[in-house]
N, C-alpha and C positions, 0 to 999 in steps of 0.2 A: 300518390302522396302529395298533398297540396303544399304549396309554398306561399308564405305571406307576401302579398303584393304591396308595394309602397304607394299609397294613395294620398300622400301629403300634398295638398294643393298649394301649400305656401312655398313649395320648392320652386326655384327659378326654372323656366322652360324656354331658354333662348337657344343660342348656338351651342352645340355640344362642346364641352371642354375636353379636348382630346390632346394628349401629349404623347409623343413617340420618341424614344431615345435612339437616335440614329448613330450614336457614337459607339455602340456595341457591335461586335462582330456577329452578324446574323447566323453564321454557320459555325459558331463556337463548339457545337455538339460534335463536330468532326474530330476534335481533339488535336493536341499538339505533342503527342508522345514521340520520343526519339525513334528514328527509323532503325529497324533491326536487320543486321546483315549476318548471314550464316556462312562461315568459312569452312569448307570441307577439304582438308589436305592432310596427307599422311606425314608430311615433313613438319616437325615442330618449328623449325626456323622460319619456314614460309608462313605458318599461322601467326607467329609472333610478329613478323615484319608487317604483314597485312593488317593485323590488329592495330599496331602503332600508327600506321598510315591513316587508318580510317576512323580512329577515335579522336577526340572524346565526344563529338556531337552525336554519335550513333551508338546503339547497343550492339556489341559484337558477340556472336555465339560461335563457339569453336567445336569442330568435330574432327577426330583423327582418322576416320575411315568412312566408307560409304554407308555401312549399316548404321553407324551412329548418326551420320548426317541425315539419313531418311527419318530416323526416330526424332531428332531435334527439329527437323522441318515440320513434322506433324504437330509437335508439341508447341512450337513458337509461331508458326506461320510467318516467316520473316518477309521483309520487303524485297530482299535480294539475296541470292545465293552465289557465292564464289566457289566454283567446283573444279578441283584438280581432275584432269583427264586420266592420268596414269596412277592408279592406286592398287595395292594388293587387295585381294578379295573381290569386292564389288568395284568395278571401274566406274569412272565418271560417266561414261556412256550408259552404263546400266542404271546408274542413279537417276540420270535425267529421264530415262524411259519410265522409271517408276514414278517420278514426280509428275510427269505429264499424263500419266494414266490414272491419277487420283484426282477426283474433283476438288479435294481440299487443298491441293498444292499445285495444280496444273497452271494456275495463273501467276505463280511466282517467277519473276525473271531470273535467268541463270546466265552467269558469265563463266565461260570455261577458262581454266588456268592450264597452260601447257608450255613445256620447254621446247617443243617441236611443233610448229604450225605450218604445214604445207597448205596449198590451195585446196587440195582434196580433203585434208583433215578439217579445215575450216568449214568447207561446204557440208561435210558429213555432220559436224556438230550443230551447224545452223539448221540443217534439216531435222535434227532431233529436237530442236526447240530452243537452243541457246540464242541469246540476243547479242552476244559479243564474245571476244577473246581477249585475254591478257597473257602476254608472253613472259616466260622466265628467261634470264633474270629480270626482276621487276625494275621498272623505271617509275619512281614514285609519282612524278607529275602525270604520267600516262595512266597509272592505276587510279589516281584520284579523279582525273578527268572522265575516264570511262565509267567509273562508279557514279560520279555526280550526274552524268548524262542519263544513265539508266534510271536512277532514283527520281530525277526530275520528271522524266516521262511517266514513271509509275505514279508519282504524286498527281500529275495532271490527269491521268486516266482515272484515278480514284475520285478526284474532285468532280470530274464530269459525271461519273457514275452516281455519286451522291447527290449532285445537283439535279440529276434527272429524277430523283425521288423526293425532292423538296418543292413545296408550293412557293412560287416566287413572291407572292403577295404576303402571305401570313408567316412564311419562314418556318412552318412546321412541315411534317411529312405530307405527301400528296396521296391521291387515290391509288396510284400505281404501287406506292410503298405498302399501303394498306392491303392491297390484293396479294402482294407477296408475303407480307408478314402474317396475315391471318391464316394462310395455308400452313406455314411453319408452326404457328401456335396451335392450330387445330390438331395437327398431327402429333405434336408433343403432348398436348392435353389428353388426347385419346390414348397415346402410348403409356403415359404415366398415370392415367385415370385421375387427372386433376381438373378442377373447375376452371372454366374460362368465362369471364364476364365481359359483355360488350354493350356499349351505350351509343346511341345516336343523339346528338345535341343540335338543336335548331334555334337560331336567333329569332325571337318573336317579332313579327311585323316588320321584317327587314326591308321589304319593298317600300313600305310607307316611310321607313327611315331614310332610304335613298331619295324618295320623292321630297321629303321635308328638308334634308340637309345637303343633298347632292351626292354623287357617286364617290367623289374623293373622300368625303367624310365617312361614307359607308365603308370604303376600303380601310381607312384608319380604324374604324370600329371593329371590323373583322380581325385586323391584326392584333388589336389590344385584347379582344376576347380570346383569340386563339392562344396568344402568349400567356394570358392569365390562367387559362385552363391547364396549359402545359406546366406551369409553375406549381399547380396544385397536385400534380401527379408526382409523388415523392420517390417512387421506386424507379430505377433506371430502365426496367423492362416494361413499364407501363407506357403506352403509346397513344398519342393523339395525332390524327391525320385529318386533312381537309377532305371531306367526302364529296362535296359539291356545293357550289354557291355559298350559302350561309350555313351549311350543315357540316358538322364534324363527327368523326367516329373515334371512340376511345376503346382501346383493348386493355383489359386488366387480367393477365394470366394468373392462374393459381389464386383466384380471389373468390371467396364465397359470396352468395347473394347478399347477405346482410351487410358485409363490408363494402361491396360495390355500391349498393344502394345508399349507404351512408356517405361514401365519397362523392357520389353524384349529387346528393342532396346538399352537401356543403358547397359544391361547385355552383349549383343553381342559386343558392343564397348569395354567394360571394360575387357572382357576376352582377347582380343588381346593386350590391354594395360598392361596385366601382363608380356608380353614379354617373354613367354616361347618359346625358340628357336624351330623352326620346319622347318628344311632345305628342307624337301621333300614335303612340302605343295605347292600346285599350286596357292594359293591365297595370301599367306603372308609368311614372314620369321618367323612368330610366330604362336602359337596355336590359332585357331579361332573356332567359333561354328556357326552352322546353326540352325535356330529356326523356327518352324511352330506353329501357334496357332489359336485359335478360341474362341469366346465368345457366350454363350447361356443362355437363361432363360428356364430351363427345363420344358417341358409339360408332361402330362400323357402319350402321345403316343411316347415320345422319350426315348432313352436308353443311358446310358453313354458309353456302348460298341460301339454303332454306332457313337457317337460323337467323341470318340478318334480316330476312323478310319478317320473321316474328318480332325482332327488335323494332323494326319500322312500325309495326302495328301498335306497339306500346308508345312510340313517339306520337303516333296519330291520336292515341287516347289522351296523352298529355295535352295536346292541342285542343282536342274536343272538350276536355274538362275545364278549360279556361286558361291554359298556358301558364308560364312561369311556375312550373312544377315538374316533379319526377313521377313517372309511371313505370313501375318495375314488375317484371314477371312474378306472379304470386308464388 
């Protein structure tokens, strides 16, 4: 599908007018939701006291026994669990064994609560996977300090994990995130028999852009184009990642071919409308992109690796047909 190139020779073609807003938090997508703490204790007084100590900055979830605690842990995936050791029915030791054996909850830090903590008891609990102990009767300052320390460590861990999936220049997801996400989406699409649309986007004549304006301006252009495309993806589960160099990949789960092609066509047109000057481009006075894409409902015999090769062929066609256009699987 051809896209109209802007050939208006009267437009200025000097230094690119690039503005980047450095005042915004580049990692705002990580969210600022209150941390969730699950308290599992059969004594109502203990649950009440701990809730009052740890609120209001955090969301507190209460469970009166081990069975309810395991159910709520799976439902809410809390940031921290305070777990009584001695409870009727399922003990705290049994609860933590279940938590650590489940991929969905094994990463949640657990602080044991106990009225009797000997060296042997503490070693046993730590060997089971607990990160700390809080003794009864509670000392408010100690409870707050231990909880604060564990949550801080958990925040730092999550931050490092998420930063490892973000491209430091463009502040969108990186190739590693794409590799992880496409596997999950591929499996989900195959299981639910839903379409998955994938597009590869390449900035046209980017090497000549760097030669003309310098690599620093090239970096700025990459960031602007990446953030612009990200803003055009309206659904929270639509993903853009930096695939390599000046190339991006977009994942559109549960999206039919016609809708995906329309979205990518709008993106192609809107990038040129940013009017980032590109005097050495052969198709426009401004920065443009070429896009190749395809839609599939995965079957057992297909692989996402083979599919992305097909998508790359459509990107090649878009370039061969003159760039600044979208070529989608028929």
